[in-house]
mmCIF file of the C-alpha atoms, coordinates in Angstrom:
data_MODEL
# 
_entry.id   MODEL 
# 
loop_
_atom_site.group_PDB 
_atom_site.id 
_atom_site.type_symbol 
_atom_site.label_atom_id 
_atom_site.label_alt_id 
_atom_site.label_comp_id 
_atom_site.label_asym_id 
_atom_site.label_entity_id 
_atom_site.label_seq_id 
_atom_site.pdbx_PDB_ins_code 
_atom_site.Cartn_x 
_atom_site.Cartn_y 
_atom_site.Cartn_z 
_atom_site.occupancy 
_atom_site.B_iso_or_equiv 
_atom_site.pdbx_formal_charge 
_atom_site.auth_seq_id 
_atom_site.auth_comp_id 
_atom_site.auth_asym_id 
_atom_site.auth_atom_id 
_atom_site.pdbx_PDB_model_num 
ATOM 1   C CA . MET A 1 1   ? 15.110  66.839 11.599 1.00 0.00 ? 1   MET A CA 1 
ATOM 2   C CA . ILE A 1 2   ? 11.683  65.412 12.546 1.00 0.00 ? 2   ILE A CA 1 
ATOM 3   C CA . GLN A 1 3   ? 11.952  62.083 14.329 1.00 0.00 ? 3   GLN A CA 1 
ATOM 4   C CA . PRO A 1 4   ? 9.396   59.386 13.344 1.00 0.00 ? 4   PRO A CA 1 
ATOM 5   C CA . VAL A 1 5   ? 6.700   58.499 15.866 1.00 0.00 ? 5   VAL A CA 1 
ATOM 6   C CA . VAL A 1 6   ? 6.320   54.805 16.674 1.00 0.00 ? 6   VAL A CA 1 
ATOM 7   C CA . ILE A 1 7   ? 3.480   53.464 18.815 1.00 0.00 ? 7   ILE A CA 1 
ATOM 8   C CA . ALA A 1 8   ? 3.747   49.842 19.976 1.00 0.00 ? 8   ALA A CA 1 
ATOM 9   C CA . ILE A 1 9   ? 0.850   47.957 21.589 1.00 0.00 ? 9   ILE A CA 1 
ATOM 10  C CA . ASP A 1 10  ? 1.604   44.751 23.439 1.00 0.00 ? 10  ASP A CA 1 
ATOM 11  C CA . GLY A 1 11  ? -0.492  42.372 25.498 1.00 0.00 ? 11  GLY A CA 1 
ATOM 12  C CA . THR A 1 12  ? -1.694  38.826 25.995 1.00 0.00 ? 12  THR A CA 1 
ATOM 13  C CA . SER A 1 13  ? -3.264  36.674 23.288 1.00 0.00 ? 13  SER A CA 1 
ATOM 14  C CA . ALA A 1 14  ? -6.730  37.761 22.059 1.00 0.00 ? 14  ALA A CA 1 
ATOM 15  C CA . SER A 1 15  ? -6.673  40.924 24.185 1.00 0.00 ? 15  SER A CA 1 
ATOM 16  C CA . GLY A 1 16  ? -7.437  43.205 21.222 1.00 0.00 ? 16  GLY A CA 1 
ATOM 17  C CA . LYS A 1 17  ? -3.920  44.442 20.385 1.00 0.00 ? 17  LYS A CA 1 
ATOM 18  C CA . SER A 1 18  ? -4.263  44.396 16.605 1.00 0.00 ? 18  SER A CA 1 
ATOM 19  C CA . THR A 1 19  ? -7.854  45.660 16.578 1.00 0.00 ? 19  THR A CA 1 
ATOM 20  C CA . ASN A 1 20  ? -6.951  48.680 18.687 1.00 0.00 ? 20  ASN A CA 1 
ATOM 21  C CA . ALA A 1 21  ? -3.709  49.240 16.766 1.00 0.00 ? 21  ALA A CA 1 
ATOM 22  C CA . LYS A 1 22  ? -5.669  49.431 13.485 1.00 0.00 ? 22  LYS A CA 1 
ATOM 23  C CA . ARG A 1 23  ? -8.100  51.925 14.970 1.00 0.00 ? 23  ARG A CA 1 
ATOM 24  C CA . VAL A 1 24  ? -5.351  54.108 16.420 1.00 0.00 ? 24  VAL A CA 1 
ATOM 25  C CA . ALA A 1 25  ? -3.447  54.058 13.112 1.00 0.00 ? 25  ALA A CA 1 
ATOM 26  C CA . LYS A 1 26  ? -6.607  54.985 11.188 1.00 0.00 ? 26  LYS A CA 1 
ATOM 27  C CA . ALA A 1 27  ? -7.468  57.818 13.578 1.00 0.00 ? 27  ALA A CA 1 
ATOM 28  C CA . LEU A 1 28  ? -3.947  59.278 13.474 1.00 0.00 ? 28  LEU A CA 1 
ATOM 29  C CA . GLY A 1 29  ? -3.208  58.555 9.807  1.00 0.00 ? 29  GLY A CA 1 
ATOM 30  C CA . PHE A 1 30  ? -0.298  56.262 10.744 1.00 0.00 ? 30  PHE A CA 1 
ATOM 31  C CA . ILE A 1 31  ? 0.903   53.077 9.011  1.00 0.00 ? 31  ILE A CA 1 
ATOM 32  C CA . HIS A 1 32  ? -0.236  49.894 10.736 1.00 0.00 ? 32  HIS A CA 1 
ATOM 33  C CA . VAL A 1 33  ? 2.355   47.085 10.755 1.00 0.00 ? 33  VAL A CA 1 
ATOM 34  C CA . ASP A 1 34  ? 1.073   43.705 11.920 1.00 0.00 ? 34  ASP A CA 1 
ATOM 35  C CA . THR A 1 35  ? 4.186   41.750 12.887 1.00 0.00 ? 35  THR A CA 1 
ATOM 36  C CA . GLY A 1 36  ? 2.014   38.897 14.168 1.00 0.00 ? 36  GLY A CA 1 
ATOM 37  C CA . ALA A 1 37  ? 0.631   38.391 10.673 1.00 0.00 ? 37  ALA A CA 1 
ATOM 38  C CA . MET A 1 38  ? 4.169   38.342 9.255  1.00 0.00 ? 38  MET A CA 1 
ATOM 39  C CA . TYR A 1 39  ? 5.173   35.657 11.745 1.00 0.00 ? 39  TYR A CA 1 
ATOM 40  C CA . ARG A 1 40  ? 2.117   33.504 10.994 1.00 0.00 ? 40  ARG A CA 1 
ATOM 41  C CA . THR A 1 41  ? 2.491   33.893 7.224  1.00 0.00 ? 41  THR A CA 1 
ATOM 42  C CA . LEU A 1 42  ? 6.073   32.654 7.222  1.00 0.00 ? 42  LEU A CA 1 
ATOM 43  C CA . ALA A 1 43  ? 5.290   29.803 9.607  1.00 0.00 ? 43  ALA A CA 1 
ATOM 44  C CA . TRP A 1 44  ? 2.368   28.757 7.370  1.00 0.00 ? 44  TRP A CA 1 
ATOM 45  C CA . HIS A 1 45  ? 4.578   28.896 4.254  1.00 0.00 ? 45  HIS A CA 1 
ATOM 46  C CA . CYS A 1 46  ? 7.237   26.699 5.855  1.00 0.00 ? 46  CYS A CA 1 
ATOM 47  C CA . LEU A 1 47  ? 4.598   24.129 6.849  1.00 0.00 ? 47  LEU A CA 1 
ATOM 48  C CA . GLN A 1 48  ? 2.897   24.124 3.437  1.00 0.00 ? 48  GLN A CA 1 
ATOM 49  C CA . LYS A 1 49  ? 6.171   23.770 1.530  1.00 0.00 ? 49  LYS A CA 1 
ATOM 50  C CA . GLN A 1 50  ? 7.581   21.248 4.017  1.00 0.00 ? 50  GLN A CA 1 
ATOM 51  C CA . VAL A 1 51  ? 10.694  23.336 4.532  1.00 0.00 ? 51  VAL A CA 1 
ATOM 52  C CA . ASP A 1 52  ? 13.391  21.511 6.485  1.00 0.00 ? 52  ASP A CA 1 
ATOM 53  C CA . ALA A 1 53  ? 12.763  21.971 10.228 1.00 0.00 ? 53  ALA A CA 1 
ATOM 54  C CA . HIS A 1 54  ? 16.145  23.628 10.822 1.00 0.00 ? 54  HIS A CA 1 
ATOM 55  C CA . ASP A 1 55  ? 15.655  26.094 7.966  1.00 0.00 ? 55  ASP A CA 1 
ATOM 56  C CA . ALA A 1 56  ? 12.050  26.774 9.022  1.00 0.00 ? 56  ALA A CA 1 
ATOM 57  C CA . LYS A 1 57  ? 13.148  27.609 12.569 1.00 0.00 ? 57  LYS A CA 1 
ATOM 58  C CA . ALA A 1 58  ? 15.746  30.034 11.203 1.00 0.00 ? 58  ALA A CA 1 
ATOM 59  C CA . VAL A 1 59  ? 13.152  31.827 9.059  1.00 0.00 ? 59  VAL A CA 1 
ATOM 60  C CA . VAL A 1 60  ? 10.554  32.018 11.836 1.00 0.00 ? 60  VAL A CA 1 
ATOM 61  C CA . ALA A 1 61  ? 13.198  33.156 14.352 1.00 0.00 ? 61  ALA A CA 1 
ATOM 62  C CA . LEU A 1 62  ? 14.205  35.957 11.982 1.00 0.00 ? 62  LEU A CA 1 
ATOM 63  C CA . ILE A 1 63  ? 10.600  37.180 11.613 1.00 0.00 ? 63  ILE A CA 1 
ATOM 64  C CA . GLU A 1 64  ? 9.976   36.854 15.341 1.00 0.00 ? 64  GLU A CA 1 
ATOM 65  C CA . SER A 1 65  ? 13.091  38.917 16.084 1.00 0.00 ? 65  SER A CA 1 
ATOM 66  C CA . GLN A 1 66  ? 11.734  41.716 13.897 1.00 0.00 ? 66  GLN A CA 1 
ATOM 67  C CA . GLY A 1 67  ? 8.618   41.826 16.028 1.00 0.00 ? 67  GLY A CA 1 
ATOM 68  C CA . GLU A 1 68  ? 10.695  42.082 19.199 1.00 0.00 ? 68  GLU A CA 1 
ATOM 69  C CA . ILE A 1 69  ? 13.054  44.688 17.744 1.00 0.00 ? 69  ILE A CA 1 
ATOM 70  C CA . GLY A 1 70  ? 10.070  46.684 16.503 1.00 0.00 ? 70  GLY A CA 1 
ATOM 71  C CA . ARG A 1 71  ? 8.821   47.267 20.061 1.00 0.00 ? 71  ARG A CA 1 
ATOM 72  C CA . LEU A 1 72  ? 11.530  49.632 21.161 1.00 0.00 ? 72  LEU A CA 1 
ATOM 73  C CA . THR A 1 73  ? 12.128  53.084 22.563 1.00 0.00 ? 73  THR A CA 1 
ATOM 74  C CA . ALA A 1 74  ? 15.003  54.705 20.675 1.00 0.00 ? 74  ALA A CA 1 
ATOM 75  C CA . GLY A 1 75  ? 16.821  58.008 20.727 1.00 0.00 ? 75  GLY A CA 1 
ATOM 76  C CA . PRO A 1 76  ? 18.264  59.885 17.730 1.00 0.00 ? 76  PRO A CA 1 
ATOM 77  C CA . PRO A 1 77  ? 21.738  58.989 16.455 1.00 0.00 ? 77  PRO A CA 1 
ATOM 78  C CA . GLY A 1 78  ? 24.773  60.856 17.746 1.00 0.00 ? 78  GLY A CA 1 
ATOM 79  C CA . ILE A 1 79  ? 23.910  60.910 21.453 1.00 0.00 ? 79  ILE A CA 1 
ATOM 80  C CA . PRO A 1 80  ? 27.153  61.499 23.445 1.00 0.00 ? 80  PRO A CA 1 
ATOM 81  C CA . PRO A 1 81  ? 28.253  58.279 25.224 1.00 0.00 ? 81  PRO A CA 1 
ATOM 82  C CA . ALA A 1 82  ? 28.057  59.822 28.698 1.00 0.00 ? 82  ALA A CA 1 
ATOM 83  C CA . ARG A 1 83  ? 24.524  61.109 28.111 1.00 0.00 ? 83  ARG A CA 1 
ATOM 84  C CA . LEU A 1 84  ? 23.493  57.808 26.550 1.00 0.00 ? 84  LEU A CA 1 
ATOM 85  C CA . GLU A 1 85  ? 24.643  55.931 29.641 1.00 0.00 ? 85  GLU A CA 1 
ATOM 86  C CA . VAL A 1 86  ? 22.647  58.281 31.899 1.00 0.00 ? 86  VAL A CA 1 
ATOM 87  C CA . LEU A 1 87  ? 19.536  57.747 29.750 1.00 0.00 ? 87  LEU A CA 1 
ATOM 88  C CA . ARG A 1 88  ? 19.978  53.965 29.784 1.00 0.00 ? 88  ARG A CA 1 
ATOM 89  C CA . GLN A 1 89  ? 20.361  53.881 33.571 1.00 0.00 ? 89  GLN A CA 1 
ATOM 90  C CA . ALA A 1 90  ? 17.299  56.090 34.022 1.00 0.00 ? 90  ALA A CA 1 
ATOM 91  C CA . TYR A 1 91  ? 15.300  53.836 31.696 1.00 0.00 ? 91  TYR A CA 1 
ATOM 92  C CA . LYS A 1 92  ? 16.411  50.732 33.586 1.00 0.00 ? 92  LYS A CA 1 
ATOM 93  C CA . ALA A 1 93  ? 15.467  52.333 36.904 1.00 0.00 ? 93  ALA A CA 1 
ATOM 94  C CA . ALA A 1 94  ? 12.031  53.268 35.579 1.00 0.00 ? 94  ALA A CA 1 
ATOM 95  C CA . MET A 1 95  ? 11.352  49.815 34.139 1.00 0.00 ? 95  MET A CA 1 
ATOM 96  C CA . GLY A 1 96  ? 12.576  48.161 37.326 1.00 0.00 ? 96  GLY A CA 1 
ATOM 97  C CA . ASP A 1 97  ? 10.390  50.287 39.600 1.00 0.00 ? 97  ASP A CA 1 
ATOM 98  C CA . LYS A 1 98  ? 8.766   47.966 42.147 1.00 0.00 ? 98  LYS A CA 1 
ATOM 99  C CA . GLU A 1 99  ? 5.360   49.661 42.038 1.00 0.00 ? 99  GLU A CA 1 
ATOM 100 C CA . LEU A 1 100 ? 5.327   49.573 38.221 1.00 0.00 ? 100 LEU A CA 1 
ATOM 101 C CA . GLN A 1 101 ? 6.240   45.895 38.176 1.00 0.00 ? 101 GLN A CA 1 
ATOM 102 C CA . GLU A 1 102 ? 3.578   45.018 40.770 1.00 0.00 ? 102 GLU A CA 1 
ATOM 103 C CA . ARG A 1 103 ? 0.808   46.958 39.013 1.00 0.00 ? 103 ARG A CA 1 
ATOM 104 C CA . ALA A 1 104 ? 1.772   45.509 35.631 1.00 0.00 ? 104 ALA A CA 1 
ATOM 105 C CA . ALA A 1 105 ? 1.765   41.957 37.014 1.00 0.00 ? 105 ALA A CA 1 
ATOM 106 C CA . LYS A 1 106 ? -1.589  42.549 38.709 1.00 0.00 ? 106 LYS A CA 1 
ATOM 107 C CA . GLY A 1 107 ? -3.053  43.723 35.405 1.00 0.00 ? 107 GLY A CA 1 
ATOM 108 C CA . GLY A 1 108 ? -1.709  40.667 33.617 1.00 0.00 ? 108 GLY A CA 1 
ATOM 109 C CA . ARG A 1 109 ? 0.783   42.790 31.649 1.00 0.00 ? 109 ARG A CA 1 
ATOM 110 C CA . PRO A 1 110 ? 4.232   41.828 32.980 1.00 0.00 ? 110 PRO A CA 1 
ATOM 111 C CA . VAL A 1 111 ? 7.017   44.252 32.084 1.00 0.00 ? 111 VAL A CA 1 
ATOM 112 C CA . GLU A 1 112 ? 10.002  42.375 30.624 1.00 0.00 ? 112 GLU A CA 1 
ATOM 113 C CA . PRO A 1 113 ? 12.167  45.017 28.921 1.00 0.00 ? 113 PRO A CA 1 
ATOM 114 C CA . LEU A 1 114 ? 15.345  44.555 26.903 1.00 0.00 ? 114 LEU A CA 1 
ATOM 115 C CA . TYR A 1 115 ? 18.027  47.222 27.052 1.00 0.00 ? 115 TYR A CA 1 
ATOM 116 C CA . GLY A 1 116 ? 20.459  48.781 24.597 1.00 0.00 ? 116 GLY A CA 1 
ATOM 117 C CA . GLU A 1 117 ? 23.108  46.088 24.674 1.00 0.00 ? 117 GLU A CA 1 
ATOM 118 C CA . ASP A 1 118 ? 20.556  43.282 24.295 1.00 0.00 ? 118 ASP A CA 1 
ATOM 119 C CA . VAL A 1 119 ? 18.739  45.009 21.427 1.00 0.00 ? 119 VAL A CA 1 
ATOM 120 C CA . ALA A 1 120 ? 22.064  45.631 19.662 1.00 0.00 ? 120 ALA A CA 1 
ATOM 121 C CA . LYS A 1 121 ? 22.810  41.894 19.814 1.00 0.00 ? 121 LYS A CA 1 
ATOM 122 C CA . MET A 1 122 ? 19.386  41.070 18.354 1.00 0.00 ? 122 MET A CA 1 
ATOM 123 C CA . VAL A 1 123 ? 19.910  43.506 15.487 1.00 0.00 ? 123 VAL A CA 1 
ATOM 124 C CA . LYS A 1 124 ? 23.340  42.034 14.687 1.00 0.00 ? 124 LYS A CA 1 
ATOM 125 C CA . ALA A 1 125 ? 21.934  38.491 14.799 1.00 0.00 ? 125 ALA A CA 1 
ATOM 126 C CA . ALA A 1 126 ? 19.111  39.474 12.429 1.00 0.00 ? 126 ALA A CA 1 
ATOM 127 C CA . LEU A 1 127 ? 21.574  40.915 9.938  1.00 0.00 ? 127 LEU A CA 1 
ATOM 128 C CA . VAL A 1 128 ? 23.677  37.734 9.800  1.00 0.00 ? 128 VAL A CA 1 
ATOM 129 C CA . GLN A 1 129 ? 21.604  35.162 7.902  1.00 0.00 ? 129 GLN A CA 1 
ATOM 130 C CA . SER A 1 130 ? 22.600  32.187 5.780  1.00 0.00 ? 130 SER A CA 1 
ATOM 131 C CA . PRO A 1 131 ? 21.946  32.396 2.005  1.00 0.00 ? 131 PRO A CA 1 
ATOM 132 C CA . LYS A 1 132 ? 19.477  29.513 2.376  1.00 0.00 ? 132 LYS A CA 1 
ATOM 133 C CA . THR A 1 133 ? 17.409  31.391 4.977  1.00 0.00 ? 133 THR A CA 1 
ATOM 134 C CA . VAL A 1 134 ? 17.368  34.508 2.804  1.00 0.00 ? 134 VAL A CA 1 
ATOM 135 C CA . ALA A 1 135 ? 16.320  32.463 -0.241 1.00 0.00 ? 135 ALA A CA 1 
ATOM 136 C CA . THR A 1 136 ? 13.481  30.769 1.686  1.00 0.00 ? 136 THR A CA 1 
ATOM 137 C CA . LEU A 1 137 ? 12.223  34.122 2.953  1.00 0.00 ? 137 LEU A CA 1 
ATOM 138 C CA . LYS A 1 138 ? 12.442  35.703 -0.505 1.00 0.00 ? 138 LYS A CA 1 
ATOM 139 C CA . LYS A 1 139 ? 10.516  32.830 -2.086 1.00 0.00 ? 139 LYS A CA 1 
ATOM 140 C CA . ALA A 1 140 ? 7.801   32.982 0.557  1.00 0.00 ? 140 ALA A CA 1 
ATOM 141 C CA . LEU A 1 141 ? 7.294   36.702 0.085  1.00 0.00 ? 141 LEU A CA 1 
ATOM 142 C CA . SER A 1 142 ? 7.239   36.479 -3.712 1.00 0.00 ? 142 SER A CA 1 
ATOM 143 C CA . GLU A 1 143 ? 4.724   33.622 -3.643 1.00 0.00 ? 143 GLU A CA 1 
ATOM 144 C CA . GLY A 1 144 ? 2.521   35.598 -1.294 1.00 0.00 ? 144 GLY A CA 1 
ATOM 145 C CA . GLU A 1 145 ? 2.321   38.376 -3.898 1.00 0.00 ? 145 GLU A CA 1 
ATOM 146 C CA . THR A 1 146 ? 1.230   36.067 -6.739 1.00 0.00 ? 146 THR A CA 1 
ATOM 147 C CA . THR A 1 147 ? -1.172  33.697 -4.959 1.00 0.00 ? 147 THR A CA 1 
ATOM 148 C CA . ALA A 1 148 ? -4.607  33.975 -6.587 1.00 0.00 ? 148 ALA A CA 1 
ATOM 149 C CA . ALA A 1 149 ? -7.548  34.800 -4.345 1.00 0.00 ? 149 ALA A CA 1 
ATOM 150 C CA . LEU A 1 150 ? -10.754 32.778 -4.387 1.00 0.00 ? 150 LEU A CA 1 
ATOM 151 C CA . LYS A 1 151 ? -14.233 34.279 -4.116 1.00 0.00 ? 151 LYS A CA 1 
ATOM 152 C CA . ALA A 1 152 ? -17.295 32.524 -2.741 1.00 0.00 ? 152 ALA A CA 1 
ATOM 153 C CA . SER A 1 153 ? -20.778 34.030 -2.577 1.00 0.00 ? 153 SER A CA 1 
ATOM 154 C CA . GLY A 1 154 ? -23.697 32.647 -0.614 1.00 0.00 ? 154 GLY A CA 1 
ATOM 155 C CA . PRO A 1 155 ? -25.100 32.186 2.888  1.00 0.00 ? 155 PRO A CA 1 
ATOM 156 C CA . LEU A 1 156 ? -22.965 31.533 5.946  1.00 0.00 ? 156 LEU A CA 1 
ATOM 157 C CA . LEU A 1 157 ? -23.825 27.943 6.855  1.00 0.00 ? 157 LEU A CA 1 
ATOM 158 C CA . LYS A 1 158 ? -22.393 27.853 10.357 1.00 0.00 ? 158 LYS A CA 1 
ATOM 159 C CA . ILE A 1 159 ? -20.580 30.123 12.847 1.00 0.00 ? 159 ILE A CA 1 
ATOM 160 C CA . GLU A 1 160 ? -18.595 28.630 15.729 1.00 0.00 ? 160 GLU A CA 1 
ATOM 161 C CA . ASP A 1 161 ? -17.225 30.514 18.741 1.00 0.00 ? 161 ASP A CA 1 
ATOM 162 C CA . GLY A 1 162 ? -18.272 33.770 17.119 1.00 0.00 ? 162 GLY A CA 1 
ATOM 163 C CA . LYS A 1 163 ? -15.399 33.634 14.620 1.00 0.00 ? 163 LYS A CA 1 
ATOM 164 C CA . LYS A 1 164 ? -15.155 30.364 12.672 1.00 0.00 ? 164 LYS A CA 1 
ATOM 165 C CA . ILE A 1 165 ? -17.416 30.542 9.617  1.00 0.00 ? 165 ILE A CA 1 
ATOM 166 C CA . THR A 1 166 ? -18.459 27.777 7.225  1.00 0.00 ? 166 THR A CA 1 
ATOM 167 C CA . PHE A 1 167 ? -19.660 28.514 3.685  1.00 0.00 ? 167 PHE A CA 1 
ATOM 168 C CA . ASN A 1 168 ? -19.694 26.854 0.283  1.00 0.00 ? 168 ASN A CA 1 
ATOM 169 C CA . GLY A 1 169 ? -16.612 27.478 -1.833 1.00 0.00 ? 169 GLY A CA 1 
ATOM 170 C CA . PRO A 1 170 ? -16.678 28.251 -5.573 1.00 0.00 ? 170 PRO A CA 1 
ATOM 171 C CA . ASP A 1 171 ? -16.958 24.517 -6.330 1.00 0.00 ? 171 ASP A CA 1 
ATOM 172 C CA . GLY A 1 172 ? -19.763 23.977 -3.822 1.00 0.00 ? 172 GLY A CA 1 
ATOM 173 C CA . THR A 1 173 ? -17.572 22.272 -1.235 1.00 0.00 ? 173 THR A CA 1 
ATOM 174 C CA . PRO A 1 174 ? -17.979 23.540 2.354  1.00 0.00 ? 174 PRO A CA 1 
ATOM 175 C CA . VAL A 1 175 ? -15.058 25.677 3.556  1.00 0.00 ? 175 VAL A CA 1 
ATOM 176 C CA . SER A 1 176 ? -14.360 26.577 7.189  1.00 0.00 ? 176 SER A CA 1 
ATOM 177 C CA . LEU A 1 177 ? -12.146 29.534 8.061  1.00 0.00 ? 177 LEU A CA 1 
ATOM 178 C CA . GLU A 1 178 ? -11.496 31.540 11.216 1.00 0.00 ? 178 GLU A CA 1 
ATOM 179 C CA . VAL A 1 179 ? -12.287 35.229 10.779 1.00 0.00 ? 179 VAL A CA 1 
ATOM 180 C CA . SER A 1 180 ? -9.462  37.271 12.307 1.00 0.00 ? 180 SER A CA 1 
ATOM 181 C CA . GLY A 1 181 ? -10.448 40.187 14.502 1.00 0.00 ? 181 GLY A CA 1 
ATOM 182 C CA . SER A 1 182 ? -7.654  42.288 12.997 1.00 0.00 ? 182 SER A CA 1 
ATOM 183 C CA . ARG A 1 183 ? -6.537  40.861 9.644  1.00 0.00 ? 183 ARG A CA 1 
ATOM 184 C CA . THR A 1 184 ? -9.917  40.026 8.088  1.00 0.00 ? 184 THR A CA 1 
ATOM 185 C CA . LYS A 1 185 ? -11.880 43.016 6.810  1.00 0.00 ? 185 LYS A CA 1 
ATOM 186 C CA . VAL A 1 186 ? -15.553 42.544 7.645  1.00 0.00 ? 186 VAL A CA 1 
ATOM 187 C CA . THR A 1 187 ? -18.121 44.785 5.933  1.00 0.00 ? 187 THR A CA 1 
ATOM 188 C CA . ILE A 1 188 ? -21.882 44.671 6.565  1.00 0.00 ? 188 ILE A CA 1 
ATOM 189 C CA . ALA A 1 189 ? -24.313 46.915 4.666  1.00 0.00 ? 189 ALA A CA 1 
ATOM 190 C CA . GLY A 1 190 ? -21.419 49.000 3.378  1.00 0.00 ? 190 GLY A CA 1 
ATOM 191 C CA . LYS A 1 191 ? -19.978 49.699 6.839  1.00 0.00 ? 191 LYS A CA 1 
ATOM 192 C CA . GLU A 1 192 ? -16.946 48.244 8.591  1.00 0.00 ? 192 GLU A CA 1 
ATOM 193 C CA . ALA A 1 193 ? -18.067 45.675 11.147 1.00 0.00 ? 193 ALA A CA 1 
ATOM 194 C CA . GLN A 1 194 ? -16.775 43.187 13.705 1.00 0.00 ? 194 GLN A CA 1 
ATOM 195 C CA . ARG A 1 195 ? -16.733 39.423 13.234 1.00 0.00 ? 195 ARG A CA 1 
ATOM 196 C CA . ASN A 1 196 ? -19.231 38.893 16.062 1.00 0.00 ? 196 ASN A CA 1 
ATOM 197 C CA . GLU A 1 197 ? -21.824 40.747 13.962 1.00 0.00 ? 197 GLU A CA 1 
ATOM 198 C CA . LEU A 1 198 ? -21.888 37.967 11.352 1.00 0.00 ? 198 LEU A CA 1 
ATOM 199 C CA . LYS A 1 199 ? -24.999 35.778 11.445 1.00 0.00 ? 199 LYS A CA 1 
ATOM 200 C CA . VAL A 1 200 ? -25.846 32.297 10.173 1.00 0.00 ? 200 VAL A CA 1 
ATOM 201 C CA . GLY A 1 201 ? -27.830 32.548 6.939  1.00 0.00 ? 201 GLY A CA 1 
ATOM 202 C CA . GLN A 1 202 ? -26.360 35.929 6.056  1.00 0.00 ? 202 GLN A CA 1 
ATOM 203 C CA . SER A 1 203 ? -25.504 36.147 2.353  1.00 0.00 ? 203 SER A CA 1 
ATOM 204 C CA . CYS A 1 204 ? -21.867 37.214 2.014  1.00 0.00 ? 204 CYS A CA 1 
ATOM 205 C CA . GLU A 1 205 ? -18.954 37.271 -0.402 1.00 0.00 ? 205 GLU A CA 1 
ATOM 206 C CA . VAL A 1 206 ? -15.856 35.710 1.132  1.00 0.00 ? 206 VAL A CA 1 
ATOM 207 C CA . VAL A 1 207 ? -12.439 36.335 -0.398 1.00 0.00 ? 207 VAL A CA 1 
ATOM 208 C CA . TYR A 1 208 ? -9.680  33.954 0.678  1.00 0.00 ? 208 TYR A CA 1 
ATOM 209 C CA . VAL A 1 209 ? -6.565  32.102 -0.445 1.00 0.00 ? 209 VAL A CA 1 
ATOM 210 C CA . ALA A 1 210 ? -6.639  28.330 -0.791 1.00 0.00 ? 210 ALA A CA 1 
ATOM 211 C CA . ASN A 1 211 ? -5.246  26.548 2.296  1.00 0.00 ? 211 ASN A CA 1 
ATOM 212 C CA . ALA A 1 212 ? -4.978  29.836 4.222  1.00 0.00 ? 212 ALA A CA 1 
ATOM 213 C CA . PRO A 1 213 ? -6.377  29.662 7.788  1.00 0.00 ? 213 PRO A CA 1 
ATOM 214 C CA . GLU A 1 214 ? -8.416  32.862 7.574  1.00 0.00 ? 214 GLU A CA 1 
ATOM 215 C CA . PRO A 1 215 ? -10.282 34.883 4.923  1.00 0.00 ? 215 PRO A CA 1 
ATOM 216 C CA . THR A 1 216 ? -9.043  38.213 3.586  1.00 0.00 ? 216 THR A CA 1 
ATOM 217 C CA . THR A 1 217 ? -12.467 39.894 3.446  1.00 0.00 ? 217 THR A CA 1 
ATOM 218 C CA . VAL A 1 218 ? -16.066 39.055 4.315  1.00 0.00 ? 218 VAL A CA 1 
ATOM 219 C CA . THR A 1 219 ? -18.576 41.380 2.649  1.00 0.00 ? 219 THR A CA 1 
ATOM 220 C CA . CYS A 1 220 ? -22.287 41.124 3.406  1.00 0.00 ? 220 CYS A CA 1 
ATOM 221 C CA . PRO A 1 221 ? -24.876 43.457 1.807  1.00 0.00 ? 221 PRO A CA 1 
# 
């Protein structure tokens, strides 16, 4: 039986994790899963719908746990207990290596691994959810599928910090959104581009969802 290949990229904020993950997935023909986007989407939904703080924390914690569980190194099922214990101890020794820890810290990429027992607890906790949490999550996902997109065409009026663009919406009212380096698809002259290639005065079509913090696509001829 062929085991699935999972590649996880981790790092500090704005270090290019999602951008590089998309490129690697495209080059290898893999599926790209953006757990950060999932987390933000659910947090945004809870804020917009004024979900009770306790319920909102439960939903966000569930999504966040999926991101943590998704960054794992796993073996196939049916590993003999004795062999599994040897593998776990070897993994712990490798992750706890002093030189590895020092080099990782020096590079700003601290190694903070979780092991089998801890991951098992996280999985069990994720599977035990209240009906209210499940209902909130289900509603958020279903609304995300039916939300109508808005389209605005015209020049980019202002660009701040190389990523926040301002343009006139369909009704002529100025709209400001932050172009994501990984979730927003930017196309210039028919080719995929980066957000820092956008220029003030450039005529573009911006597709976005009302009240969303970032556009879905920015297409400039």
